[in-house]
Every structure is written in structure tokens, then in C-alpha cells.
C-alpha positions as CSV (number, residue, x, y, z in Angstrom):
1,M,0.3,-0.2,-0.2
2,P,1.7,3.4,-0.7
3,K,2.0,6.0,2.3
4,R,-1.0,8.2,2.3
5,D,-0.6,10.9,5.6
6,L,-3.2,13.2,6.2
7,I,-1.6,15.6,8.7
8,S,-3.0,19.0,7.0
9,I,-5.7,20.1,6.0
10,E,-2.9,21.1,2.9
11,D,-2.4,17.8,2.3
12,L,-5.7,17.7,0.3
13,S,-7.0,19.4,-2.8
14,R,-10.4,20.2,-3.3
15,E,-11.6,17.4,-5.5
16,Q,-10.0,15.1,-2.7
17,V,-11.6,16.6,0.3
18,E,-14.7,16.4,-1.9
19,L,-14.7,12.8,-2.7
20,L,-14.3,11.7,0.7
21,L,-17.2,13.8,2.5
22,D,-19.2,12.1,-0.6
23,T,-17.8,8.8,0.5
24,A,-18.4,9.1,4.2
25,E,-22.1,10.2,2.4
26,S,-22.2,6.5,1.3
27,F,-21.5,5.3,4.5
28,L,-24.5,6.7,5.8
29,P,-26.5,3.3,5.0
30,V,-24.6,1.1,6.5
31,L,-24.6,2.5,10.5
32,E,-28.1,2.5,9.7
33,R,-28.1,-1.3,9.6
34,D,-29.2,-4.0,12.4
35,I,-25.8,-5.0,11.4
36,K,-23.1,-2.1,11.1
37,K,-20.4,-3.8,9.9
38,V,-18.4,-4.7,6.4
39,P,-15.9,-6.0,5.2
40,T,-14.2,-3.3,3.3
41,L,-10.9,-3.3,5.9
42,R,-10.5,-6.8,7.0
43,G,-6.9,-7.8,6.9
44,R,-5.5,-4.1,8.1
45,T,-3.6,-2.8,11.1
46,I,-4.6,0.5,12.8
47,V,-2.7,1.5,16.0
48,N,-4.6,4.4,17.6
49,L,-2.0,6.6,19.4
50,F,-3.3,8.8,21.6
51,W,-1.4,10.4,24.0
52,E,-3.6,13.5,25.2
53,A,-7.3,13.2,26.3
54,S,-9.7,12.5,23.5
55,T,-13.3,11.0,23.6
56,R,-15.1,11.8,20.8
57,T,-11.9,11.4,17.9
58,S,-10.6,8.0,19.8
59,S,-13.6,6.8,20.2
60,S,-15.5,7.8,16.8
61,F,-11.8,6.0,14.9
62,D,-12.1,3.5,16.8
63,L,-15.6,2.7,15.7
64,A,-14.6,3.6,12.3
65,A,-12.2,1.1,12.4
66,K,-14.4,-1.7,13.5
67,R,-17.0,-0.8,11.7
68,L,-15.1,-1.4,8.7
69,S,-13.6,-5.0,10.3
70,A,-9.9,-3.8,10.7
71,D,-7.7,-4.9,13.4
72,T,-7.3,-2.5,16.1
73,I,-4.4,-1.3,18.5
74,A,-5.0,1.4,21.0
75,L,-2.7,2.8,22.7
76,K,-2.1,5.7,25.6
77,A,0.4,7.3,26.7
78,S,-0.2,6.4,30.4
79,G,0.0,2.6,30.8
80,S,3.1,2.9,27.9
81,A,6.4,2.5,27.4
82,V,6.3,6.7,27.4
83,E,6.3,6.9,31.5
84,K,9.3,5.1,30.8
85,G,11.3,7.2,29.3
86,E,10.8,5.7,25.4
87,T,10.5,8.7,22.8
88,L,8.2,8.8,20.3
89,K,10.9,7.5,17.5
90,D,11.1,4.1,19.6
91,T,7.5,4.2,19.4
92,A,6.8,4.5,15.6
93,I,10.4,1.8,15.5
94,T,8.4,-0.6,17.8
95,L,4.8,-0.4,16.6
96,S,6.2,-1.0,12.8
97,A,7.7,-4.3,14.0
98,Y,3.3,-5.2,13.3
99,G,3.1,-4.6,10.4
100,P,0.4,-2.2,10.4
101,D,-1.3,0.2,7.8
102,I,-2.2,3.4,9.5
103,I,-1.0,5.0,12.5
104,V,-3.4,7.5,14.1
105,M,-2.1,10.3,16.9
106,R,-2.9,12.4,18.7
107,H,-0.2,14.4,20.2
108,P,0.2,17.5,22.8
109,S,3.3,18.7,20.6
110,A,2.8,20.4,17.4
111,G,5.0,18.5,14.4
112,A,4.8,15.2,16.6
113,C,3.2,13.7,13.7
114,Q,5.6,14.5,11.5
115,V,8.6,12.4,13.9
116,L,6.4,9.9,13.3
117,S,5.4,9.9,10.0
118,R,9.4,9.6,9.3
119,N,10.0,6.9,11.2
120,T,7.0,4.2,9.8
121,E,6.0,3.2,6.8
122,A,2.3,3.1,7.5
123,S,0.6,5.9,6.4
124,V,-0.3,8.6,9.6
125,I,-3.3,10.1,10.2
126,N,-3.0,13.4,12.6
127,A,-6.2,13.3,15.6
128,G,-5.1,16.3,16.5
129,D,-1.6,17.6,17.3
130,G,-0.4,20.8,19.8
131,K,-1.8,23.3,17.9
132,H,-0.7,22.7,15.2
133,Q,-3.3,20.6,13.4
134,H,-7.0,18.4,13.3
135,P,-7.7,18.4,9.5
136,T,-10.4,15.2,10.8
137,Q,-12.3,17.6,12.8
138,C,-12.7,20.1,9.7
139,L,-13.4,17.3,7.2
140,L,-16.6,16.0,9.7
141,D,-16.7,19.7,10.0
142,L,-17.0,20.5,6.1
143,F,-19.4,16.9,6.3
144,A,-22.1,18.3,9.3
145,L,-22.4,21.9,6.9
146,R,-23.4,19.5,4.0
147,Q,-25.9,17.6,5.7
148,T,-27.2,20.8,6.9
149,F,-27.1,23.1,3.7
150,G,-25.8,20.6,0.4
151,R,-23.3,20.2,-1.4
152,D,-22.4,24.3,-2.1
153,L,-20.8,25.8,0.6
154,D,-19.7,28.4,-1.7
155,G,-20.5,31.9,0.2
156,M,-21.3,30.1,3.3
157,K,-20.3,32.8,5.9
158,V,-19.1,31.7,9.2
159,S,-18.2,33.1,12.2
160,I,-15.1,31.0,14.2
161,V,-15.6,32.8,17.9
162,G,-12.9,32.4,21.0
163,D,-9.7,30.9,21.1
164,I,-8.2,31.0,18.8
165,L,-4.7,31.5,19.4
166,H,-4.4,28.4,21.0
167,S,-6.6,26.5,18.6
168,R,-5.2,23.4,16.0
169,V,-9.7,22.7,15.0
170,A,-9.8,26.7,13.8
171,R,-6.7,26.6,12.1
172,S,-7.8,23.4,9.7
173,D,-11.4,24.8,9.1
174,I,-10.4,28.0,8.1
175,M,-7.7,26.0,5.7
176,G,-10.8,23.7,4.7
177,F,-13.6,26.8,4.3
178,K,-11.5,28.1,2.3
179,L,-10.8,25.4,0.6
180,L,-14.4,24.9,-0.3
181,G,-15.3,28.5,-1.5
182,M,-16.5,29.4,2.6
183,D,-16.0,33.2,3.7
184,V,-14.4,33.6,7.5
185,T,-14.4,35.6,10.5
186,L,-12.3,35.5,13.4
187,V,-13.7,36.5,16.6
188,G,-11.9,36.9,19.9
189,P,-10.3,39.5,22.4
190,P,-7.0,40.5,20.7
191,T,-4.9,38.4,23.3
192,L,-6.5,35.3,21.6
193,I,-6.2,36.4,18.2
194,P,-2.8,35.2,16.8
195,R,-0.4,37.5,14.7
196,G,-0.8,37.3,11.2
197,I,-3.1,35.2,10.8
198,E,-5.0,37.7,8.4
199,E,-3.1,36.4,6.0
200,M,-4.9,33.3,5.7
201,G,-7.5,35.3,4.2
202,V,-10.0,36.0,7.1
203,K,-11.9,38.7,8.6
204,I,-10.9,40.4,12.0
205,E,-13.2,41.5,14.9
206,Y,-12.9,41.7,17.9
207,D,-16.4,41.9,19.4
208,L,-20.1,40.4,18.0
209,A,-20.7,43.9,16.8
210,N,-21.4,41.7,12.6
211,L,-22.7,38.4,14.4
212,G,-25.5,38.6,12.5
213,D,-23.9,38.1,9.0
214,A,-22.8,35.2,9.2
215,D,-25.1,32.2,8.7
216,V,-23.1,30.1,10.4
217,I,-21.0,30.4,14.7
218,Y,-18.7,28.1,14.8
219,L,-17.8,28.5,18.7
220,L,-14.3,27.4,20.3
221,R,-13.4,27.0,24.1
222,I,-10.6,28.5,26.1
223,Q,-7.9,26.3,26.0
224,K,-6.9,26.5,29.3
225,E,-4.2,23.2,29.4
226,R,-2.8,25.3,26.4
227,I,-2.4,28.3,28.6
228,K,1.1,28.2,29.8
229,E,0.9,29.0,34.0
230,G,1.2,32.8,35.0
231,A,-0.2,33.5,31.1
232,N,-3.2,36.2,31.6
233,F,-4.8,36.1,28.3
234,L,-8.2,37.1,29.5
235,P,-9.6,38.9,33.1
236,S,-11.8,36.5,33.8
237,L,-14.0,33.7,32.6
238,R,-17.6,35.2,34.0
239,E,-16.1,38.4,31.7
240,Y,-15.5,36.3,28.4
241,N,-18.5,35.2,29.0
242,R,-19.9,38.5,29.1
243,L,-18.2,39.4,26.6
244,Y,-18.4,36.3,24.0
245,G,-20.3,33.7,25.4
246,M,-22.9,32.9,22.9
247,S,-26.7,32.5,24.0
248,R,-29.6,32.3,21.8
249,A,-31.2,36.2,22.1
250,R,-27.3,36.6,20.7
251,L,-28.2,35.3,17.7
252,R,-30.5,35.9,14.7
253,P,-33.1,33.8,13.6
254,G,-31.6,30.4,11.1
255,Q,-27.9,30.0,12.2
256,R,-27.0,27.5,13.6
257,V,-24.0,26.8,15.8
258,M,-21.5,24.4,15.4
259,H,-18.8,23.0,18.8
260,P,-15.7,20.8,18.1
261,G,-16.5,19.7,22.1
262,P,-16.1,19.6,24.7
263,I,-18.2,22.3,25.9
264,N,-17.7,24.6,29.0
265,R,-21.7,26.0,29.9
266,G,-21.5,29.1,31.3
267,V,-18.2,30.1,29.2
268,E,-18.6,30.4,25.3
269,I,-21.8,28.5,25.7
270,G,-24.8,29.1,27.8
271,P,-27.4,26.4,28.4
272,D,-30.0,27.8,25.7
273,I,-27.9,26.5,23.0
274,A,-26.3,23.7,23.8
275,D,-30.1,21.5,24.1
276,D,-31.4,23.2,21.5
277,D,-32.2,20.9,19.2
278,E,-31.3,24.0,16.2
279,N,-27.8,23.8,16.8
280,L,-25.2,21.1,15.1
281,I,-22.8,19.5,17.6
282,A,-25.0,16.3,17.8
283,L,-24.5,16.5,13.9
284,Q,-20.5,16.8,14.4
285,V,-20.3,13.9,16.4
286,F,-22.4,11.5,14.2
287,S,-20.7,12.9,11.3
288,G,-17.1,12.1,13.3
289,L,-17.9,8.1,12.4
290,A,-18.9,8.3,8.7
291,V,-16.3,10.7,7.8
292,R,-13.8,9.0,9.6
293,M,-14.7,5.5,8.2
294,A,-14.3,7.2,4.7
295,I,-10.2,8.6,5.7
296,L,-9.4,5.3,6.7
297,Y,-10.6,3.5,3.7
298,R,-9.7,6.2,1.3
299,T,-5.9,6.0,2.7
300,I,-5.7,2.6,2.3
301,V,-7.6,2.5,-1.4
302,G,-6.1,5.6,-2.5
303,Y,-7.7,9.1,-3.7
304,T,-9.9,7.5,-7.1
305,D,-13.5,7.6,-7.8
306,A,-15.3,3.7,-6.8
307,G,-18.4,2.8,-6.9
308,S,-20.7,2.5,-3.8
309,E,-20.5,-1.3,-4.5
310,E,-17.4,-1.4,-3.4
311,V,-17.8,0.4,-0.7
312,L,-20.2,-1.5,0.6
């Protein structure tokens, strides 16, 4: 199998993104069956390395592999040789001895997936590396939008609100949204907007005055785990909620809300939105399974058109 890494959204063309989304859609009937499994990747081995906490991403990748009948190995930093001082390079060499086809990795350090890729013949899929990228989140976000608004997303306006500085989701989504012709605005406190990010072709705003222009509001949490102790980016979470927290009163009719999770109620999102059936948060989670099935499948077979009978 040729080595096909997915480390950044930049690794994909628009045509490849659209093919992935089409493939994900072809898997939806599988997820509605009584027996939710196909033999598509039988005999393949997929390793899930999660060196950072995860609920949605780790569980959906594990389930996606099993839905495709692949053999899986799941490892976390806790309980592994990493606790004994083993380097990522040596972990890669060790796991490569088992002949895996794909290694899915989440890691707290930006660039870790490139290190892994250089030390294994397996294809590497980035499930989030530090503040760098989270390409599969972007793809499931695009899938959820397409399921909601239709296949043509050109010209759609999205406002990404929150901690842009520490967010790998924001970086991937900016690339993916722009790739499919969407208009992206970043909104947040000046301290949480990275310098020079407007070079990615986005607008920058520091308040919610123009929020009504957006079709979709994409909320991000404050990533306290990535803020160094003693750093002072915000006066307080209460003040952040007052200025940027999203409630139903701040939305116009028809606007849809997205969030990559986990949500922090009472900070970036109010309970009236978190519990509203009109938000797309649950659809994003559901989309993650179909999209990650598609990513695993395309990593193995390649990015060429295939009939639904080959997929199913």
C-alpha cells in the first residue's frame, strides 16, 4: 500500500476533500443497519495512539476501524513505555514491527505526526497535534455543513468565535472552509487572535457587533490546558462570557451553531444553545464516525472514484 499521510488539510486538494465527503455519505446506510459492519478493511491493522485526552476523536476512530472490520490496537501514554522514557521515534519503530497499515495519533506537541511519519512505513493520520492541525475535525465539520445546507458551500459565511490562538481546530477549519469557497471571520479578544493570521484570507473582529452577518457561528472553548501558568489572556471567564459567550438572544433566526467539543457551559456557550435541537453539535459527533470511516478507507485504497458497491 502506498504511504498516504493526512497530517494537515493542506495535504488535500478540493477534489480529494469532496471525494472524502462523498465517501462518508456512502457509508451512512451502513450506520443505519442492524448489523453496522462491512468487510472493507478486513485484514488491515490500524493503531490508535492517543498521547492526549480525547473522547470523541478516539472513540470514533476506534469504532470507524471496527465498522470496517479492521484489526485495531489502542494505546495511551498512560500505561505505555512512554512513562518509562521511550521516545516517539522508538515507539514508532516498535509499532512498525507489527506491520500496521495506518497509525492514527493525537499528541500534545505540534509536529509530532511528522516525526512519527519519518519513522514508520505506515500511513499517519493526524488526530490533533498541539496547536498545529486537526484535519479530521475539519472534514467532519464540512460534512455536517453539507448535510445541513447542501453540497454547495461556496459563499457561506462562518464566524469562528473564541480562543483562536491555541486552537488547532481553528487552523484546520480556516484552511478547509476557504478551500471550499467559504467566507471566514475570526472573532475574539485581541489576546487570543494570533498575529498575522489574516494572511490566511480571513477577516478579524474583536466583538460580536457583526455576528448577524454569519450563516454559522463556530464556537471554540478557552483552552486552559494550553495556557502557560501565569499567562494572563483574559480578566476572567465571567468577563469572557459577558463579552463573547453565546446565548440565544445573541443569534438571529436561522443561524446555526457548531462546536468541536468539549463544551464549557456558561463560558463560551449558554445552556439554551447547548441543549437546543437547532445546533449542529450532535450532528458533528455523528458525522465524525462516517467521515473517519471514509478517511481510513481512502487512506488504504486511494483517492480515485469508486462505486458504492466497492465501499459497501
